[in-house]
C-alpha positions as CSV (number, residue, x, y, z in Angstrom):
1,M,82.8,65.7,60.3
2,E,84.2,63.8,57.4
3,T,87.0,66.0,57.1
4,S,88.0,66.2,60.6
5,R,88.1,62.3,60.8
6,T,90.3,62.7,57.5
7,L,92.6,65.4,59.1
8,V,93.1,63.1,62.1
9,F,93.8,60.0,60.2
10,L,96.7,62.4,58.0
11,V,98.0,63.7,61.2
12,Q,98.6,60.0,62.9
13,L,99.8,58.6,59.4
14,S,102.2,61.5,59.4
15,L,103.5,60.9,62.9
16,Y,103.9,57.1,62.0
17,L,105.8,57.8,58.9
18,G,108.0,60.5,61.1
19,I,106.8,63.0,59.0
20,V,107.3,66.1,61.4
21,L,108.7,69.4,60.3
22,C,110.9,71.3,62.3
23,A,110.0,74.2,64.4
24,G,110.5,77.5,62.1
25,E,111.9,80.8,63.8
26,G,109.5,81.9,66.6
27,E,107.1,78.6,66.2
28,V,105.5,76.3,69.4
29,C,103.6,73.2,69.1
30,V,100.1,74.0,69.8
31,L,96.4,73.1,69.0
32,I,95.3,73.9,65.7
33,R,92.3,75.7,67.5
34,D,94.5,77.8,69.2
35,C,96.7,78.9,66.1
36,K,94.9,81.5,64.0
37,S,96.6,81.4,61.3
38,A,95.9,77.9,61.1
39,W,92.5,78.9,59.4
40,T,94.2,80.4,56.4
41,L,96.1,77.0,55.7
42,S,95.0,74.1,53.0
43,R,94.3,70.6,54.7
44,E,98.1,69.5,53.0
45,E,99.2,72.7,54.6
46,L,98.1,71.5,57.9
47,V,99.3,68.3,57.8
48,E,102.9,69.4,56.5
49,R,103.1,71.6,60.1
50,I,101.9,69.0,61.9
51,C,104.1,68.2,65.3
52,D,102.2,66.2,67.6
53,Y,98.7,65.3,68.6
54,E,96.7,65.3,71.9
55,D,95.2,62.7,73.8
56,G,95.5,61.1,70.3
57,R,92.9,62.6,68.4
58,Y,93.6,66.6,68.5
59,P,96.2,67.5,66.1
60,K,99.0,70.4,66.7
61,I,100.8,72.3,64.5
62,W,103.7,74.5,64.4
63,C,102.4,78.3,65.0
64,Q,103.6,81.5,65.4
65,V,102.0,83.0,68.7
66,P,101.8,86.6,69.0
67,C,101.9,88.4,72.4
68,I,102.3,91.8,73.6
69,S,105.9,92.7,75.5
70,P,106.0,94.6,78.4
71,D,107.1,97.6,76.3
72,Y,104.0,97.6,74.8
73,E,105.2,96.1,71.5
74,K,103.7,93.3,69.4
75,G,106.2,90.4,69.6
76,V,106.1,86.5,68.9
77,C,106.5,84.1,71.7
78,T,109.8,82.1,70.6
79,L,112.7,80.8,72.6
80,A,114.6,83.4,74.3
81,E,118.2,82.2,73.1
82,K,116.5,83.0,69.3
83,C,115.3,86.4,70.2
84,E,118.0,88.8,69.3
85,S,116.3,91.8,71.0
86,F,116.0,90.2,74.6
87,N,119.6,88.5,74.4
88,N,121.1,92.1,73.2
89,Y,119.7,93.7,76.2
90,L,120.9,90.7,78.5
91,R,124.3,91.6,77.4
92,I,124.4,95.4,78.6
93,S,122.2,94.8,81.2
94,D,122.7,94.4,85.1
95,R,121.1,90.8,85.8
96,N,121.6,91.3,89.5
97,D,119.8,94.3,89.5
98,Y,116.5,93.5,91.4
99,E,114.1,96.0,89.2
100,N,116.0,94.6,85.7
101,R,115.2,91.1,86.9
102,N,111.4,91.7,87.7
103,Y,111.4,93.6,84.0
104,L,113.2,90.6,82.5
105,R,110.4,88.2,84.2
106,K,107.3,89.9,82.6
107,F,109.1,89.2,79.0
108,V,107.9,85.4,79.8
109,C,104.9,84.2,77.6
110,D,105.3,80.6,78.2
111,P,102.8,79.1,75.3
112,I,101.3,76.6,77.3
113,S,101.6,73.9,75.0
114,T,105.3,73.5,75.4
115,R,107.3,72.7,78.4
116,S,110.6,74.7,78.0
117,K,111.2,77.2,80.0
118,H,112.7,79.3,77.7
119,Y,110.2,81.0,75.7
120,I,109.9,85.0,76.1
121,C,107.8,87.5,74.4
122,C,109.8,88.8,71.5
123,Q,109.6,92.2,70.1
124,S,111.4,93.2,66.9
125,K,112.7,96.7,68.6
126,P,115.4,97.0,71.2
127,L,114.2,96.6,74.8
128,K,113.6,99.9,76.6
129,G,114.8,98.6,80.3
130,V,113.5,99.3,83.7
131,H,114.1,103.1,83.1
132,R,111.3,103.7,80.4
133,T,108.5,105.7,79.9
134,A,106.4,103.7,78.3
135,T,103.0,105.0,76.7
136,P,100.1,102.5,76.8
137,P,98.2,101.8,73.6
138,T,94.7,103.7,73.0
139,T,93.2,100.2,73.1
140,P,93.0,98.9,76.7
141,V,92.6,95.6,75.7
142,H,96.1,95.1,74.7
143,A,97.4,97.1,78.1
144,I,99.8,95.8,80.4
145,D,98.6,95.9,83.9
146,K,100.4,98.8,85.9
147,Y,99.6,97.9,89.0
148,N,100.8,94.1,88.5
149,E,104.5,94.7,89.1
150,Q,106.3,91.5,90.8
151,C,103.2,89.1,89.7
152,G,103.7,85.4,90.6
153,I,106.4,85.4,92.6
154,G,106.0,83.3,95.4
155,K,108.2,81.2,98.0
156,D,111.1,79.5,96.5
157,Q,110.9,76.5,98.4
158,Y,107.4,75.4,97.0
159,K,107.0,71.9,96.1
160,V,103.9,70.3,94.6
161,V,102.3,67.4,97.4
162,Q,98.7,66.7,97.0
163,G,97.1,68.2,99.8
164,K,100.1,69.4,101.9
165,I,99.3,72.5,104.3
166,A,101.0,75.7,102.5
167,E,103.9,77.3,104.0
168,L,103.6,80.9,105.6
169,G,103.2,83.4,102.5
170,E,103.1,80.5,99.8
171,H,100.6,81.6,97.0
172,P,100.2,85.5,98.8
173,W,97.5,85.9,96.0
174,A,94.9,83.8,97.7
175,A,92.0,85.7,99.0
176,L,89.0,84.9,100.8
177,L,85.7,86.7,100.3
178,Q,84.0,87.6,103.6
179,Y,80.0,88.0,104.0
180,Q,77.8,89.2,106.4
181,S,74.4,87.6,107.3
182,R,72.1,88.6,110.3
183,G,75.1,90.2,112.0
184,R,77.7,87.3,111.4
185,M,80.8,87.3,109.5
186,S,81.9,84.2,107.7
187,F,83.8,83.1,104.3
188,K,82.2,81.5,101.7
189,C,84.4,81.6,98.8
190,G,87.7,82.4,97.6
191,G,89.6,84.7,94.9
192,T,92.6,85.8,93.6
193,L,94.5,89.2,93.9
194,I,95.8,90.3,90.1
195,N,96.9,93.8,90.9
196,R,96.5,96.3,93.8
197,R,92.9,97.0,93.2
198,Y,91.3,94.1,91.8
199,V,90.5,90.4,92.8
200,L,89.2,87.6,90.7
201,T,86.5,85.3,91.8
202,A,83.7,83.3,90.4
203,G,80.6,84.8,89.5
204,H,78.2,82.4,91.3
205,C,80.2,84.0,94.8
206,I,78.3,87.0,94.1
207,N,75.2,85.8,95.6
208,D,72.6,87.3,98.3
209,R,71.8,83.7,99.8
210,E,75.0,83.3,101.1
211,G,75.0,86.8,102.4
212,K,76.0,90.5,101.9
213,L,79.8,90.1,100.3
214,I,81.8,93.1,101.8
215,N,85.1,92.2,102.2
216,V,88.2,90.9,100.8
217,V,90.7,89.3,103.3
218,L,94.3,88.9,101.9
219,G,97.5,87.6,103.6
220,E,95.3,84.9,105.6
221,H,97.1,81.3,106.4
222,N,95.1,80.1,109.6
223,T,91.6,81.4,110.0
224,T,91.5,80.5,113.4
225,S,94.6,82.4,114.4
226,P,94.9,86.0,114.7
227,I,98.6,86.1,114.0
228,D,100.6,83.1,111.9
229,C,103.8,82.1,113.3
230,H,106.4,79.4,112.0
231,Y,109.5,78.9,114.0
232,N,110.4,82.3,114.7
233,A,109.1,83.9,111.6
234,C,105.4,85.3,112.0
235,A,103.3,87.2,109.5
236,P,101.5,90.4,109.5
237,R,97.9,90.4,110.4
238,P,95.9,89.5,107.6
239,K,94.8,92.4,105.6
240,V,91.1,93.2,105.3
241,V,90.0,95.6,102.5
242,A,86.1,96.6,101.8
243,I,84.8,96.0,98.3
244,E,83.6,99.1,96.6
245,K,82.7,97.9,93.3
246,I,81.1,94.1,92.1
247,T,81.2,93.4,88.2
248,Q,79.3,90.2,87.3
249,H,80.4,89.1,83.6
250,P,77.0,89.9,81.5
251,G,76.8,86.3,80.5
252,W,76.6,84.8,83.8
253,V,73.1,83.6,84.6
254,S,72.2,82.9,88.5
255,G,70.8,79.5,88.8
256,S,71.8,78.0,85.4
257,P,73.3,74.3,85.8
258,Q,76.0,75.0,83.0
259,F,77.6,77.9,85.2
260,Y,78.8,79.8,81.9
261,D,80.7,82.8,82.1
262,D,81.3,82.1,86.0
263,I,83.5,85.4,86.6
264,A,83.5,88.1,88.7
265,L,85.9,91.1,89.2
266,L,85.6,93.2,92.9
267,R,87.4,96.3,92.9
268,L,88.8,97.4,96.0
269,A,88.2,100.3,98.2
270,E,91.7,101.0,98.4
271,D,95.4,99.8,96.8
272,V,97.2,97.1,98.7
273,E,100.9,97.1,99.3
274,Y,102.6,94.2,98.3
275,S,104.7,92.1,100.7
276,D,105.8,88.6,101.2
277,Y,102.5,87.7,102.0
278,I,100.0,90.1,99.6
279,R,101.4,89.8,96.3
280,P,99.4,89.5,92.8
281,I,99.4,86.5,90.7
282,C,100.1,87.1,87.0
283,L,97.6,86.9,84.3
284,P,98.0,84.7,81.2
285,T,100.0,86.4,78.4
286,I,98.5,84.5,75.7
287,R,94.7,84.3,74.9
288,S,93.0,80.7,74.1
289,Q,95.6,78.6,74.8
290,L,94.9,75.5,77.6
291,P,97.7,73.7,79.5
292,D,99.1,70.2,78.3
293,L,97.1,67.0,79.8
294,S,100.6,66.4,81.1
295,T,101.0,70.2,82.6
296,K,100.8,70.0,86.7
297,L,98.3,72.6,87.5
298,S,98.1,73.7,91.5
299,V,94.8,74.9,93.5
300,V,95.0,76.6,96.8
301,G,92.7,77.7,99.5
302,W,90.8,76.7,102.9
303,G,88.0,74.3,101.0
304,R,85.5,77.1,101.2
305,T,82.6,75.1,99.2
306,E,79.0,74.7,99.5
307,S,80.0,70.7,99.5
308,E,82.8,70.4,102.1
309,S,83.8,71.3,105.6
310,P,85.9,74.4,105.1
311,N,89.6,74.0,106.3
312,D,91.1,76.3,108.7
313,I,94.5,76.4,107.3
314,K,95.5,77.1,103.7
315,R,96.4,73.8,102.0
316,I,97.5,73.5,98.3
317,G,96.9,70.1,95.4
318,T,98.1,69.3,92.0
319,I,95.5,68.1,89.4
320,Y,95.7,67.9,85.8
321,R,94.0,68.8,83.1
322,Q,91.2,66.7,81.0
323,T,89.9,67.3,77.4
324,N,86.3,68.7,77.6
325,S,85.0,65.9,75.3
326,K,86.5,63.2,77.9
327,C,84.7,65.3,80.7
328,M,81.6,65.1,79.3
329,K,81.4,61.9,79.5
330,T,81.2,62.4,83.1
331,I,79.6,65.4,83.6
332,P,76.1,65.7,82.0
333,I,76.3,69.2,80.6
334,P,77.5,70.7,77.4
335,L,80.9,72.4,78.1
336,R,82.2,75.5,76.1
337,N,85.7,76.4,75.6
338,T,85.5,79.1,77.9
339,Q,85.6,76.4,80.6
340,I,88.2,73.9,81.7
341,C,87.6,70.2,82.8
342,V,90.3,69.4,85.5
343,G,90.7,66.4,88.1
344,G,88.6,63.2,88.3
345,G,90.6,59.9,89.1
346,T,92.0,59.8,92.3
347,V,92.7,63.6,92.7
348,D,90.5,65.7,94.9
349,S,89.6,69.0,93.0
350,C,87.9,70.7,95.5
351,K,91.1,71.6,97.7
352,G,90.7,75.2,96.5
353,D,87.6,77.5,97.2
354,S,84.8,78.3,95.0
355,G,85.9,81.2,92.9
356,G,89.7,80.6,93.7
357,P,92.9,80.1,91.7
358,L,93.8,77.3,89.4
359,M,97.3,77.8,88.6
360,R,100.6,76.6,86.7
361,S,104.0,77.5,87.2
362,T,106.7,78.5,84.9
363,T,110.4,79.1,84.9
364,T,112.4,82.0,83.5
365,P,115.9,81.9,82.0
366,D,117.3,82.9,85.3
367,D,115.5,80.2,86.8
368,T,112.6,82.1,89.0
369,T,109.4,80.4,89.6
370,I,106.5,82.6,88.0
371,W,102.8,81.6,88.5
372,H,100.2,82.3,86.2
373,L,96.2,82.0,86.5
374,V,94.8,79.8,84.4
375,G,91.2,79.4,85.7
376,V,88.8,80.3,88.7
377,V,87.0,77.4,90.2
378,S,83.5,77.0,89.4
379,L,81.4,73.7,89.6
380,G,81.9,70.2,90.0
381,Y,79.6,67.0,89.3
382,D,76.4,67.3,91.5
383,N,77.9,70.3,93.5
384,P,79.4,73.6,92.9
385,C,83.3,72.4,93.2
386,G,83.6,68.8,92.6
387,S,84.7,65.5,94.4
388,V,87.2,62.9,94.7
389,G,87.0,60.5,91.4
390,K,84.8,63.2,89.7
391,P,86.6,66.1,87.7
392,G,85.7,69.6,88.1
393,I,85.3,72.6,85.9
394,Y,87.2,76.0,86.0
395,T,86.3,79.1,84.0
396,S,89.7,79.6,81.4
397,V,90.9,82.7,82.7
398,S,92.9,83.7,79.0
399,E,89.0,83.6,77.3
400,Y,88.1,86.3,79.5
401,L,91.2,88.9,79.1
402,D,89.6,91.2,77.3
403,W,86.8,91.5,79.9
404,I,88.9,91.8,82.6
405,R,91.0,94.7,81.1
406,Q,88.1,96.3,80.0
407,T,86.6,96.5,83.3
408,M,89.3,97.5,84.9
409,Y,90.2,100.4,82.4
């Protein structure tokens, strides 16, 4: 405790005196806990690398953030303009080619603690390009999702307005879970499409009390309308896909008040075809990093929770992260680093569904908006999702990347 107080004091003193180093090659400003190499540094070395601090208490340092590129090469998350291999490829490639643009978008790593839109996973070897036959590594943990092409691409006109009705095709990864009970079908939870065969949801959504979970519905907009139209454009009928296998995280304990390891994977009975209305979201590319407190986060869904009357039409909303320590002053349960505290104040954190996505957007060097999955709607204060004035708790997806990929492969 004394060491922590001393470090915070030194951080604040260094910032007050203006003793802040510039970033080195391939370095980003992240929380100390998110920098693996920080544990090998002395206290003096840590202070020399201070770049900022969060919430007046939590120091950030310049740190190299490792990543795995779409070419299955080890790299470092760095500014695109400083990455030699990336820029060499840009000079010889056709950036107007659709497949090539998708290939380049996958290099965006966007360290969550920065606001720059130009960070990519920089590998030392030349980029292989779109016509490559890359061999995945033998360890599935770092494998790039072979199904996850064109991930995170939504409608270009998306603007964040709290509680607004989503446009047709907006956030096409949002899924509804369909349950059967006493011969009747109903929606009780949401989920997120992460590739052609898998949907991510909350562990507490796999609950016999809600009925038997049998289907995932994709491409839905208005649950009361068989076909959704806007002006002269109509979306195809929603895709109803049977669930082949359900895998809850082994740490999930039904009935536990803490909702630890509240995450589950649903394997679909068939691959789904991508369209403007059905598309996967991108998984995080960097482990164990949380969004800045000032970063806008979004939720999407139909309000399918156990504490609210559901909406018929898909809606979206904007919320912000709180530190877990601040959150625990409101929510009387101990939080782990696998949980994210979001919302509070006048923001309603229940716009999404239980099991639905908490998301953030990034912008690629070619100004394309890409969405990444940050969390899974888990619980709130005195109810499973949260309420106005109370923060909600989300399962941090980046903490479960190993489990997700090991389960899928």
